C-alpha positions in Angstrom: 110.0 -4.8 -67.0 106.6 -3.5 -67.9 105.0 -0.9 -65.8 101.9 1.5 -66.4 102.5 5.3 -66.7 100.6 8.4 -67.7 102.0 9.4 -71.0 101.9 13.1 -72.8 101.3 12.3 -76.1 100.4 15.9 -77.4 100.1 19.2 -75.9 96.5 20.2 -74.6 95.3 16.5 -74.6 94.6 14.5 -71.8 97.6 12.3 -70.5 97.2 8.5 -71.6 97.7 6.0 -69.3 99.7 3.1 -71.1 101.9 -0.1 -70.7 105.6 1.1 -71.3 109.0 -0.7 -71.0 111.2 0.2 -68.4 114.9 -0.7 -68.4 117.1 -1.8 -65.5 119.1 1.1 -63.9 122.8 1.6 -65.5 125.7 3.1 -63.6 125.1 5.7 -61.2 121.4 5.1 -61.3 118.5 3.6 -59.2 115.2 1.8 -59.8 112.3 3.3 -57.7 109.0 1.7 -57.1 106.8 4.9 -56.6 104.2 4.7 -53.7 102.6 8.2 -54.0 103.0 11.2 -56.2 101.6 14.5 -56.1 100.2 16.3 -59.1 101.9 19.8 -59.4 101.1 22.8 -61.5 104.4 22.3 -63.1 103.0 19.1 -64.6 100.0 20.7 -65.9 102.0 23.7 -67.2 104.0 21.5 -69.4 100.9 19.3 -70.6 99.2 22.4 -71.5 102.0 23.6 -74.2 102.7 26.9 -72.4 106.1 25.7 -71.1 108.4 26.7 -73.9 110.9 23.8 -72.9 108.3 21.1 -73.0 108.6 18.0 -75.2 106.8 15.1 -75.8 105.8 12.1 -75.9 106.9 11.9 -72.2 105.9 10.6 -68.8 105.0 13.3 -66.4 105.3 13.7 -62.7 108.1 14.8 -60.4 106.8 15.0 -56.7 107.4 11.3 -55.8 107.9 9.0 -52.9 109.1 5.6 -53.2 111.1 2.4 -52.3 114.3 1.6 -54.0 114.0 -1.7 -55.7 117.4 -2.0 -57.5 120.5 -0.1 -57.9 123.1 0.2 -61.0 127.0 0.1 -60.6 128.8 2.6 -58.4 125.6 3.9 -56.4 126.6 4.2 -52.6 124.0 6.8 -51.3 120.7 4.7 -51.7 120.1 0.8 -51.5 117.4 -1.6 -51.8 114.8 -1.0 -49.4 115.5 2.7 -48.8 112.6 5.2 -48.7 113.4 8.1 -51.0 111.8 11.5 -52.4 112.6 12.2 -56.1 114.3 15.4 -56.9 114.0 17.3 -60.2 116.6 19.6 -58.5 119.6 17.1 -58.2 122.5 17.7 -56.0 125.8 15.9 -57.1 127.8 17.7 -54.3 130.7 17.8 -56.8 130.1 20.4 -59.4 131.1 24.1 -59.2 127.9 25.3 -58.1 127.3 22.5 -55.5 130.7 23.3 -54.0 130.3 26.9 -53.9 127.5 26.7 -51.1 126.1 29.7 -52.9 123.1 27.9 -54.7 121.1 24.8 -54.9 121.1 24.6 -58.7 123.3 21.8 -59.8 124.9 21.5 -63.1 126.0 18.1 -63.2 123.1 16.9 -65.4 121.4 19.8 -66.4 121.9 19.5 -69.9 120.7 16.1 -70.5 117.8 16.3 -67.9 116.3 19.6 -69.6 116.4 17.7 -72.8 114.6 14.6 -71.6 117.5 12.3 -70.9 119.1 10.5 -68.3 123.1 11.3 -67.9 124.4 9.2 -70.6 122.2 10.8 -73.0 119.5 8.1 -73.2 116.2 6.9 -71.6 114.8 3.9 -69.9 111.5 4.3 -71.2 110.0 2.9 -74.3 107.2 1.9 -75.9 107.3 -0.9 -78.8 110.9 0.1 -79.1 110.5 3.6 -79.5 112.3 5.6 -76.6 110.1 8.0 -74.4 111.8 10.9 -73.0 111.8 11.3 -69.3 110.2 14.5 -67.5 112.5 16.7 -65.4 114.6 13.7 -64.8 112.0 12.0 -62.6 108.8 10.8 -64.5 106.9 9.6 -61.5 103.5 9.4 -63.0 104.3 5.9 -63.4 104.5 2.7 -61.3 108.3 2.6 -61.2 110.9 4.9 -62.7 114.6 5.0 -63.1 116.6 7.8 -61.7 120.1 9.3 -61.3 121.3 8.6 -57.6 122.2 12.3 -57.3 118.5 13.1 -57.8 117.1 10.9 -54.9 116.8 12.0 -51.3 116.8 9.2 -48.7 114.2 10.0 -45.9 113.0 8.4 -42.6 111.0 5.1 -43.2 108.8 6.4 -40.4 107.6 9.3 -42.9 104.5 7.9 -44.7 105.4 8.4 -48.6 102.0 9.9 -49.3 103.2 12.7 -47.3 106.9 12.9 -48.0 106.1 13.1 -51.6 105.0 16.6 -51.4 108.7 17.5 -50.0 109.4 16.7 -53.6 108.5 20.1 -55.0 105.8 22.3 -53.8 106.3 22.1 -49.9 109.9 22.0 -50.0 109.8 25.2 -52.5 107.7 27.5 -49.9 109.5 26.2 -46.8 113.1 26.6 -48.5 112.0 30.2 -49.7 111.4 31.3 -46.3 114.1 29.3 -44.4 116.9 28.8 -46.7 116.6 31.4 -49.5 115.4 34.4 -47.7 116.5 33.4 -44.2 113.6 34.9 -42.5 114.6 36.6 -39.2 113.0 36.2 -35.8 110.3 39.3 -35.1 110.0 40.1 -38.7 107.1 41.1 -40.8 106.7 39.1 -44.0 103.9 39.1 -46.7 103.1 36.0 -48.7 101.3 36.0 -52.1 99.4 33.0 -53.0 98.2 30.5 -50.8 98.2 27.2 -52.8 101.1 24.9 -52.1 104.2 26.6 -52.3 102.5 29.9 -50.5 101.4 27.7 -47.7 104.7 26.3 -47.2 106.3 29.8 -47.2 103.9 30.6 -44.5 105.0 27.6 -42.7 108.5 28.4 -43.2 108.4 31.9 -42.0 106.5 30.5 -38.7 109.4 28.2 -38.1 111.7 31.0 -38.6 110.3 33.1 -35.9 108.5 35.9 -37.9 106.2 38.0 -35.7 103.8 38.9 -38.5 102.8 36.7 -41.4 100.3 38.0 -43.9 99.0 35.9 -46.6 97.2 37.2 -49.6 94.9 35.2 -52.0 91.5 35.5 -53.8 90.2 32.4 -52.0 88.8 32.5 -48.5 89.0 28.6 -48.2 92.9 29.0 -48.9 93.3 31.9 -46.4 91.7 29.8 -43.7 94.4 27.0 -44.6 97.0 29.9 -44.2 95.8 30.6 -41.0 96.2 27.1 -40.0 99.8 27.2 -40.9 100.6 30.0 -39.0 99.7 33.3 -41.0 98.6 36.1 -38.6 96.6 38.2 -41.0 95.0 36.9 -44.2 93.9 39.6 -47.0 91.8 39.2 -50.1 94.0 39.6 -52.9 93.5 42.8 -55.0 94.8 46.0 -56.4 94.9 47.8 -53.1 97.2 45.4 -51.3 100.6 47.2 -51.6 99.2 50.5 -50.3 97.8 48.3 -47.2 101.1 46.8 -46.7 102.7 50.2 -46.7 99.8 51.8 -44.3 100.4 48.9 -41.8 104.2 49.5 -41.8 104.7 52.8 -41.3 105.1 53.6 -45.0 108.2 51.5 -45.3 107.0 48.0 -46.3 107.5 44.4 -45.3 110.9 43.0 -44.2 110.0 39.9 -46.4 107.7 39.3 -49.3 107.3 35.8 -51.3 105.3 35.5 -54.4 103.9 32.1 -55.1 101.4 32.5 -58.0 103.4 32.9 -61.3 101.6 35.9 -62.2 103.8 39.0 -63.4 101.5 41.6 -61.7 101.8 40.0 -58.4 105.3 39.6 -58.6 105.2 43.4 -59.1 103.0 43.9 -56.0 105.4 41.7 -54.0 108.5 44.0 -55.1 106.6 47.2 -54.4 105.7 45.7 -50.8 109.1 45.0 -49.6 110.8 47.4 -47.2 112.5 50.4 -48.2 116.3 50.0 -46.9 116.5 46.1 -46.6 113.3 44.6 -47.8 113.8 41.3 -49.7 111.3 39.9 -52.3 111.7 36.2 -53.1 109.7 34.9 -56.3 109.0 31.2 -56.2 106.3 31.4 -59.1 106.9 30.5 -62.6 105.7 33.0 -65.3 104.5 32.2 -68.6 106.3 32.1 -71.9 107.6 35.6 -72.6 106.2 37.3 -69.9 108.4 40.3 -68.2 108.6 41.8 -65.0 108.3 45.8 -64.6 110.1 47.1 -61.8 110.6 50.9 -61.2 114.4 51.4 -60.6 114.0 53.6 -57.5 112.8 50.7 -55.7 115.8 49.2 -55.9 118.2 52.1 -55.4 116.5 52.6 -52.3 117.5 49.3 -50.7 114.9 46.8 -51.8 116.2 43.3 -53.2 114.7 40.7 -55.3 115.7 36.9 -55.6 114.6 34.0 -57.3 114.1 30.9 -55.4 114.2 27.7 -57.7 113.1 24.7 -55.3 113.2 27.1 -52.7 116.9 27.3 -52.6 116.9 23.6 -51.1 119.8 21.4 -51.6 117.9 18.3 -52.3 120.0 15.3 -51.0 120.8 17.2 -47.8 117.8 19.5 -46.6 114.8 17.3 -47.6 115.5 14.6 -45.3 116.0 17.7 -42.6 112.5 18.9 -43.7 111.0 15.7 -43.4 112.6 15.2 -40.0 110.7 18.5 -38.9 107.4 17.0 -40.3 108.0 14.0 -38.0 108.7 16.1 -35.3 105.4 17.9 -35.6 106.7 21.0 -36.8 104.8 20.9 -40.1 101.2 19.7 -40.7 101.5 17.9 -44.0 98.4 16.3 -43.6 96.2 19.3 -44.4 98.0 19.8 -47.4 96.4 16.5 -49.1 93.0 17.5 -50.1 92.4 14.6 -52.9 93.6 10.9 -53.2 93.4 9.6 -56.6 94.6 6.7 -58.8 96.8 6.7 -61.7 94.1 6.1 -64.1 92.5 9.6 -62.6 95.5 11.8 -63.3 93.7 13.9 -65.7 91.2 14.6 -63.0 94.1 15.9 -60.6 94.6 18.7 -63.3 90.9 19.3 -63.4 90.8 20.0 -59.8 93.8 22.1 -59.9 92.3 24.3 -62.7 89.2 24.6 -60.7 91.3 25.6 -57.6 89.7 22.8 -55.4 91.8 21.9 -52.7 95.6 22.5 -52.2 97.2 19.1 -53.6 95.8 16.0 -55.2 98.0 12.9 -54.4 98.1 9.8 -56.9 98.3 6.5 -54.7 100.1 3.6 -56.4 98.7 0.1 -55.5 
């Protein structure tokens, strides 16, 4: 079938919306017609050429919500008409990692996915007979996409897909970092560095877990106001004095839980240094640039602080994304507030421009 899609032709250049060919799904795959897709920082990060694992040409996009139109052989968990959220972090439920219960990082198709291919080592996308690689196993800047069954989360049809799509990456990453990775305890003190989509999700997750004090740190007053809306009890302007302020307001010990959601290594260090002596946990959800390193004073760790990473917030996509969407439907999470701009596929580059200008929280592409 012919589809329109936004193609990354070369790094550092605008995406090109073009007509492509999309093959039918093979065994273990499904064809999804996209209804909406968020424009995430990871898409812009790859398009810029900063991502060392990036490749071109490829169809970007990974924060998608859509409807299954067809399935290949042996597909059992989704069927035509199902509403789904796309998962860049699949869950096969069978590999050693999935069976361990210790991580959400599935290894079943990791190698092929990282190289831009579907599980059989080929693509379903092409142009004039030349293959075009898939991005993060999803490629949702397109009218339709073909994806592995294990990378689709079936969600309630009651959830509008222009909201549900945000659970495909940024929102789930923040929520999961607090709820599933850090497992914030009731009555605790939390500090969230960064009030973009991931940071705001972490604020909301801390609230859902019963944290008593939630401090959001960001240079933007507009975003701090958003953080207050989503449950922050305190909002502070970002700066070099934040660590001292955290220590001053916690008797010199630090916060029980800290979260980093900026991708800046200097802020990551602040998050580590703000964690409580004895048991503080710093959860890092931001992605640093190529070659950057994080300096941590060993004594901070020796005296009990811990640091962990939170790819996709530790969320097990097929099992837990539907649960998070149900929490939204129950009124526990105000997803509408995250959507700041609605754009068309042809305006995808404007989505990047708005993000660079820090204009709003999330632009969502709506497909006709």
